[in-house]
C-alpha positions as CSV (number, residue, x, y, z in Angstrom):
1,X,51.3,16.5,41.4
2,X,49.3,18.0,44.3
3,X,52.2,17.3,46.6
4,X,54.5,19.3,44.4
5,X,52.1,22.2,44.5
6,X,51.9,21.9,48.3
7,X,55.7,22.0,48.6
8,X,55.8,25.0,46.3
9,X,53.2,26.9,48.4
10,X,55.2,26.0,51.6
11,X,58.4,27.3,50.1
12,X,56.8,30.6,49.2
13,X,55.3,30.9,52.6
14,X,58.7,30.1,54.2
15,X,60.5,32.7,52.1
16,X,57.8,35.3,53.0
17,X,58.3,34.7,56.7
18,X,62.1,34.9,56.4
19,X,61.9,38.2,54.6
20,X,59.5,39.6,57.1
21,X,61.6,38.5,60.0
22,X,64.8,39.8,58.4
23,X,63.4,43.3,58.4
24,X,62.9,43.3,62.2
25,X,65.7,45.1,64.0
26,X,65.7,42.7,67.0
27,X,66.7,39.6,64.9
28,X,70.2,38.6,63.9
29,X,71.3,39.6,60.4
30,X,70.9,37.0,57.7
31,X,73.4,37.5,54.9
32,X,73.1,36.3,51.4
33,X,76.2,34.8,49.9
34,X,76.7,36.6,46.6
35,X,78.6,33.7,45.1
36,X,76.2,30.8,45.5
37,X,72.9,32.5,46.4
38,X,72.6,30.6,49.7
39,X,71.5,32.2,53.0
40,X,74.1,32.6,55.8
41,X,72.3,32.4,59.1
42,X,75.3,33.1,61.3
43,X,74.5,34.8,64.6
44,X,76.1,38.0,66.0
45,X,75.9,39.3,69.5
46,X,75.3,43.1,69.7
47,X,77.2,44.5,72.7
48,X,78.0,48.3,73.0
49,X,81.2,47.5,74.8
50,X,82.5,45.2,72.2
51,X,84.8,46.5,69.4
52,X,84.8,44.8,66.1
53,X,88.1,43.7,64.7
54,X,88.9,46.0,61.8
55,X,89.5,44.5,58.4
56,X,93.1,45.2,57.5
57,X,92.2,45.3,53.8
58,X,89.2,47.6,54.2
59,X,89.6,51.2,53.0
60,X,89.6,53.5,56.1
61,X,87.6,56.7,56.0
62,X,89.8,59.9,55.8
63,X,89.2,62.0,58.9
64,X,88.3,65.7,58.4
65,X,91.1,68.1,59.5
66,X,90.0,70.4,62.3
67,X,91.8,73.7,62.3
68,X,91.9,75.4,65.7
69,X,92.4,79.1,65.4
70,X,95.6,80.4,67.1
71,X,94.8,82.7,69.9
72,X,96.0,86.3,69.8
73,X,98.8,86.9,72.3
74,X,99.8,90.0,74.2
75,X,102.8,90.8,76.3
76,X,103.8,94.0,78.2
77,X,107.4,95.1,78.7
78,X,108.0,97.7,81.4
79,X,111.4,99.4,81.4
80,X,113.3,102.0,83.5
81,X,116.6,103.8,83.2
82,X,119.5,104.1,85.6
83,X,119.4,102.4,89.0
84,X,122.2,104.1,90.9
85,X,123.5,103.7,94.5
86,X,125.4,106.7,95.9
87,X,126.7,106.4,99.4
88,X,123.9,108.5,101.0
89,X,121.4,106.0,99.6
90,X,123.4,103.0,101.0
91,X,123.6,104.7,104.4
92,X,119.9,105.4,104.4
93,X,119.1,101.7,103.9
94,X,121.3,100.5,106.8
95,X,119.4,99.0,109.7
96,X,120.1,99.1,113.4
97,X,121.6,95.6,113.3
98,X,124.0,96.6,110.4
99,X,122.0,94.9,107.7
100,X,120.5,96.7,104.7
101,X,116.9,97.0,103.4
102,X,116.1,99.0,100.2
103,X,112.5,97.8,99.8
104,X,110.8,101.0,101.0
105,X,112.5,102.9,98.2
106,X,110.4,101.1,95.6
107,X,107.2,100.7,97.6
108,X,105.1,103.3,95.7
109,X,106.0,102.1,92.2
110,X,105.9,98.4,93.0
111,X,102.3,98.0,91.6
112,X,103.4,99.4,88.3
113,X,106.5,97.2,87.9
114,X,105.1,93.9,89.0
115,X,102.1,93.9,86.7
116,X,104.1,93.8,83.5
117,X,105.0,90.4,82.0
118,X,108.7,91.5,81.9
119,X,110.3,94.4,83.8
120,X,113.8,95.6,82.9
121,X,116.2,98.2,84.4
122,X,119.8,99.3,84.1
123,X,121.8,98.3,87.1
124,X,124.4,101.1,87.3
125,X,126.4,99.6,90.2
126,X,128.3,96.5,91.0
127,X,127.4,94.3,94.0
128,X,130.0,93.9,96.6
129,X,130.4,91.8,99.9
130,X,130.8,93.6,103.2
131,X,134.4,92.6,103.6
132,X,135.3,94.3,100.3
133,X,133.2,97.4,101.2
134,X,130.6,99.6,99.6
135,X,131.1,102.9,97.8
136,X,129.3,105.4,95.6
137,X,130.7,107.6,92.8
138,X,133.1,107.2,91.1
139,X,133.3,103.4,91.7
140,X,129.8,102.1,92.6
141,X,129.7,99.0,94.9
142,X,126.4,98.3,96.6
143,X,125.1,95.6,99.1
144,X,123.4,92.5,97.7
145,X,120.2,93.6,99.5
146,X,119.6,96.0,96.6
147,X,119.0,93.0,94.4
148,X,116.6,91.6,97.0
149,X,114.6,94.9,96.9
150,X,114.6,95.0,93.0
151,X,113.2,91.4,92.9
152,X,110.6,92.4,95.5
153,X,109.7,95.5,93.5
154,X,108.9,93.4,90.4
155,X,112.1,93.4,88.3
156,X,112.8,90.4,86.1
157,X,115.8,91.5,84.1
158,X,118.7,93.8,84.9
159,X,121.1,95.0,82.2
160,X,124.7,95.2,83.4
161,X,126.5,96.9,80.4
162,X,127.3,100.5,81.4
163,X,130.2,102.7,82.2
164,X,130.3,101.3,85.8
165,X,130.4,97.6,84.9
166,X,134.1,97.3,85.8
167,X,134.0,99.4,89.0
168,X,134.8,96.2,90.9
169,X,137.1,94.9,88.1
170,X,136.8,91.2,87.3
171,X,135.7,90.3,90.8
172,X,132.9,92.9,90.7
173,X,131.5,91.5,87.4
174,X,131.6,87.9,88.6
175,X,130.3,88.6,92.1
176,X,127.4,90.7,90.8
177,X,126.3,88.0,88.4
178,X,126.7,85.3,91.1
179,X,124.4,87.2,93.4
180,X,121.8,87.9,90.6
181,X,121.7,84.1,90.1
182,X,121.0,83.7,93.8
183,X,118.1,86.2,93.8
184,X,116.6,84.8,90.6
185,X,117.2,87.9,88.4
186,X,118.0,87.6,84.7
187,X,120.7,89.7,83.2
188,X,122.5,90.6,80.0
189,X,125.5,92.9,79.1
190,X,128.3,91.3,81.1
191,X,129.6,87.7,81.4
192,X,131.9,85.6,83.6
193,X,133.3,83.6,80.7
194,X,133.4,83.2,77.0
195,X,130.6,80.6,76.9
196,X,128.3,82.9,78.9
197,X,129.1,85.8,76.6
198,X,127.4,83.9,73.8
199,X,124.5,82.5,75.8
200,X,121.9,85.1,74.8
201,X,119.0,86.1,77.1
202,X,115.7,85.0,75.5
203,X,112.5,85.1,77.4
204,X,109.3,83.4,76.3
205,X,106.0,84.4,77.8
206,X,102.4,84.4,76.4
207,X,103.6,82.5,73.3
208,X,106.0,85.4,72.4
209,X,109.8,85.0,72.4
210,X,111.9,88.1,73.2
211,X,115.7,88.4,72.8
212,X,117.3,91.0,75.1
213,X,120.8,92.5,74.5
214,X,122.8,95.4,76.1
215,X,125.8,97.4,75.2
216,X,127.9,100.4,76.6
217,X,130.1,103.0,75.0
218,X,132.9,102.4,77.6
219,X,133.8,101.7,81.2
220,X,135.5,104.8,82.5
221,X,139.0,103.6,81.6
222,X,138.7,100.7,84.0
223,X,139.2,98.3,81.1
224,X,142.9,99.1,81.2
225,X,143.1,97.2,84.5
226,X,141.5,94.0,83.2
227,X,143.4,91.4,81.2
228,X,142.7,91.5,77.5
229,X,141.5,87.9,77.3
230,X,138.9,88.6,80.0
231,X,137.9,91.9,78.6
232,X,136.9,90.3,75.3
233,X,133.9,88.6,77.0
234,X,133.3,90.5,80.3
235,X,131.5,93.6,78.9
236,X,129.6,94.3,75.8
237,X,130.9,97.4,74.0
238,X,129.0,98.8,71.0
239,X,132.1,100.3,69.4
240,X,132.8,96.7,68.1
241,X,129.8,97.1,65.8
242,X,130.5,93.9,63.9
243,X,130.1,91.9,67.1
244,X,126.8,93.7,67.8
245,X,125.5,92.6,64.4
246,X,126.7,89.1,65.0
247,X,124.8,89.0,68.3
248,X,121.6,90.3,66.7
249,X,121.8,87.7,64.0
250,X,122.5,84.9,66.5
251,X,119.4,85.9,68.5
252,X,117.4,85.9,65.3
253,X,118.5,82.4,64.5
254,X,117.0,81.3,67.8
255,X,113.5,82.1,66.6
256,X,112.7,85.2,68.5
257,X,109.6,87.3,67.7
258,X,111.2,90.6,69.0
259,X,114.6,92.0,69.9
260,X,115.0,94.5,72.7
261,X,118.3,96.3,73.0
262,X,119.6,98.5,75.8
263,X,122.1,101.1,74.8
264,X,124.3,103.0,77.3
265,X,125.1,106.0,75.2
266,X,124.8,109.8,74.7
267,X,126.0,112.8,76.6
268,X,125.4,113.1,80.3
269,X,122.8,115.7,81.3
270,X,121.9,116.5,77.7
271,X,118.1,116.4,77.1
272,X,118.4,115.8,73.4
273,X,120.0,112.8,71.7
274,X,123.2,113.4,69.9
275,X,124.1,112.4,66.3
276,X,125.7,109.1,67.3
277,X,122.5,108.1,69.2
278,X,120.3,108.9,66.2
279,X,122.6,107.2,63.7
280,X,123.0,104.1,65.8
281,X,119.2,103.9,66.4
282,X,118.7,103.9,62.6
283,X,121.4,101.3,62.0
284,X,120.2,99.0,64.7
285,X,116.6,99.2,63.5
286,X,117.7,98.1,60.0
287,X,119.6,95.2,61.5
288,X,116.3,93.9,63.0
289,X,116.1,95.4,66.5
290,X,112.5,96.3,67.4
291,X,112.9,98.2,70.7
292,X,115.8,100.4,71.7
293,X,116.0,101.7,75.3
294,X,118.6,104.2,76.3
295,X,120.4,105.0,79.5
296,X,123.4,107.1,80.7
297,X,122.4,110.7,80.2
298,X,120.7,110.7,83.7
299,X,117.9,112.8,82.3
300,X,114.9,112.0,80.2
301,X,115.3,112.3,76.4
302,X,112.6,112.0,73.7
303,X,110.8,108.8,72.7
304,X,109.7,108.0,69.1
305,X,108.0,105.3,67.1
306,X,110.2,105.2,64.0
307,X,109.0,104.0,60.6
308,X,111.9,102.0,59.2
309,X,112.2,100.9,55.5
310,X,113.9,97.5,55.6
311,X,116.3,96.2,52.9
312,X,113.6,93.7,51.7
313,X,111.2,96.6,50.9
314,X,109.0,96.1,53.9
315,X,108.3,98.8,56.5
316,X,108.3,98.2,60.3
317,X,107.8,100.2,63.5
318,X,110.7,100.5,65.8
319,X,110.3,102.1,69.3
320,X,113.3,104.2,70.5
321,X,113.5,105.8,74.0
322,X,116.8,107.7,73.8
323,X,117.1,108.0,77.6
324,X,114.7,106.9,80.3
325,X,116.4,109.1,83.0
326,X,117.3,108.2,86.5
327,X,115.0,105.7,88.1
328,X,116.7,106.2,91.5
329,X,119.8,108.1,92.5
330,X,121.0,110.8,94.9
331,X,121.3,113.4,92.1
332,X,119.2,116.4,92.8
333,X,119.8,118.8,90.0
334,X,116.8,119.7,87.8
335,X,115.9,116.8,85.4
336,X,118.3,114.4,87.2
337,X,115.8,113.6,90.0
338,X,113.3,112.1,87.6
339,X,112.7,109.3,85.1
340,X,109.9,107.2,83.5
341,X,108.6,103.7,83.5
342,X,107.8,103.0,79.9
343,X,105.2,100.3,79.1
344,X,105.3,98.6,75.7
345,X,102.5,96.3,74.7
346,X,103.4,93.7,72.1
347,X,100.7,91.8,70.1
348,X,101.0,88.5,68.2
349,X,98.1,88.1,65.9
350,X,96.4,84.9,64.6
351,X,98.9,84.6,61.8
352,X,101.9,84.9,64.0
353,X,102.7,88.5,63.1
354,X,104.3,90.5,65.9
355,X,104.0,94.2,66.3
356,X,104.1,97.0,68.9
357,X,100.5,97.8,69.8
358,X,100.4,100.5,72.6
359,X,103.0,102.5,74.4
360,X,102.4,104.4,77.7
361,X,104.6,105.8,80.4
362,X,104.6,106.7,84.1
363,X,106.6,109.8,85.1
364,X,108.5,109.2,88.3
365,X,110.4,111.4,90.8
366,X,112.8,110.5,93.5
367,X,111.5,112.1,96.7
368,X,114.3,112.7,99.3
369,X,113.7,113.9,102.9
370,X,115.5,113.6,106.2
371,X,114.9,111.5,109.2
372,X,117.4,112.1,112.1
373,X,119.7,113.9,109.7
374,X,119.8,110.8,107.5
375,X,118.4,111.2,103.9
376,X,115.5,108.9,103.0
377,X,114.4,108.0,99.5
378,X,111.1,107.0,97.7
379,X,110.4,106.7,94.0
380,X,107.0,108.4,93.5
381,X,104.7,108.0,90.5
382,X,104.2,111.7,89.8
383,X,100.6,111.7,88.8
384,X,99.5,109.9,92.0
385,X,101.3,112.3,94.3
386,X,101.0,115.6,92.4
387,X,98.1,116.8,94.6
388,X,99.1,114.8,97.7
389,X,98.8,116.5,101.0
390,X,101.6,114.4,102.4
391,X,104.3,116.5,100.7
392,X,105.6,119.7,102.1
393,X,105.5,122.9,100.1
394,X,108.9,122.6,98.3
395,X,108.6,118.9,97.3
396,X,105.0,119.5,96.3
397,X,106.1,122.3,93.9
398,X,108.9,120.2,92.6
399,X,106.8,117.2,91.8
400,X,104.4,119.4,89.8
401,X,107.3,120.8,87.9
402,X,108.5,117.2,87.1
403,X,105.1,116.4,85.7
404,X,105.4,119.4,83.3
405,X,109.0,118.7,82.3
406,X,108.3,115.0,81.6
407,X,105.0,115.5,79.7
408,X,106.5,118.4,77.7
409,X,109.3,116.1,76.7
410,X,107.3,113.0,75.9
411,X,103.9,114.4,75.0
412,X,100.4,113.3,76.0
413,X,99.1,112.3,72.6
414,X,101.5,109.9,70.8
415,X,102.4,108.3,74.1
416,X,99.8,108.2,76.8
417,X,100.4,108.6,80.5
418,X,99.3,105.4,82.3
419,X,96.5,105.9,84.7
């Protein structure tokens, strides 16, 4: 009987020790089998580098979703009007060895052009090889070094749909685009074949996708000299409005955030837009175009931010610059010697909504002077040179007049002059 009591006391003592030891963190875990009440004294090594084999039947914890906010995106488009090449300009760029260099023409405005995310201009000349020759008005054909200078100045895109697109006929269209490929310049408005005609120019920068289109009213009758089957794809004409709408819809289907459209329209040397320009601007805006940039009048026309009521009941802002004037040319009549660089800042918010945020402009003037009886050209940002001591009396007076003409036309409140 005493032995039984002794065994009982020993069992209680043993159980007490086991429970005490099991509570210590440095000892292996002792598991109790729920089915038979026995103690499993299996030993486990604790190594930080060792991964336990997951139980395929165990229910895995559901991870919490982490939402990273979409950053706001901004993109600046800079645009200019007509880039023309009259013969005095071509001769002024000829070097002593017979080559051509146009870079100095753009030197003073380069810092404005290259800081934009995308810079666009209207190339109102074809490019020609030396063996074919160069010419100014009425059939513009310029050396390829003009493209080199435009790339150097900061241009990314040149639109090629204008009334001088066919000045070199089919060869001129093809050679111009071939050379633009060589110099790494993008383009829209003309094409070498049917496939290229429907390969729309879409640029994606800063998480914003922009579609760019370009059209002209005509080609000075040169279309009569081009085979009909080629004419159907070589130049974009806006008189085929159904095709314009088709292009806009095709660009939309490629998921663009914004559509920019260059229109070569209006009456030459008229400082106000005509009825056709205004009607087309309204129609294009309702079709989904966001920015409309005009060329051809060779003078500056007004800009406006239009409120457009869309067919679905929504309202949107559409920016229209009816004519950006001459960026560079040999034209010297009042108003034809000036233009603007317009800067349009696009914003894409956290929800993916895209809108026009800020619009500013830089008045420009083509300064012409003579060296050894040969005219020289520089595009000057007006504000920077308005009080410059470098200009003689007559050009100094003219550049001040250009400031007044431009700011009177475009205003200083709705659209700010870039500092």
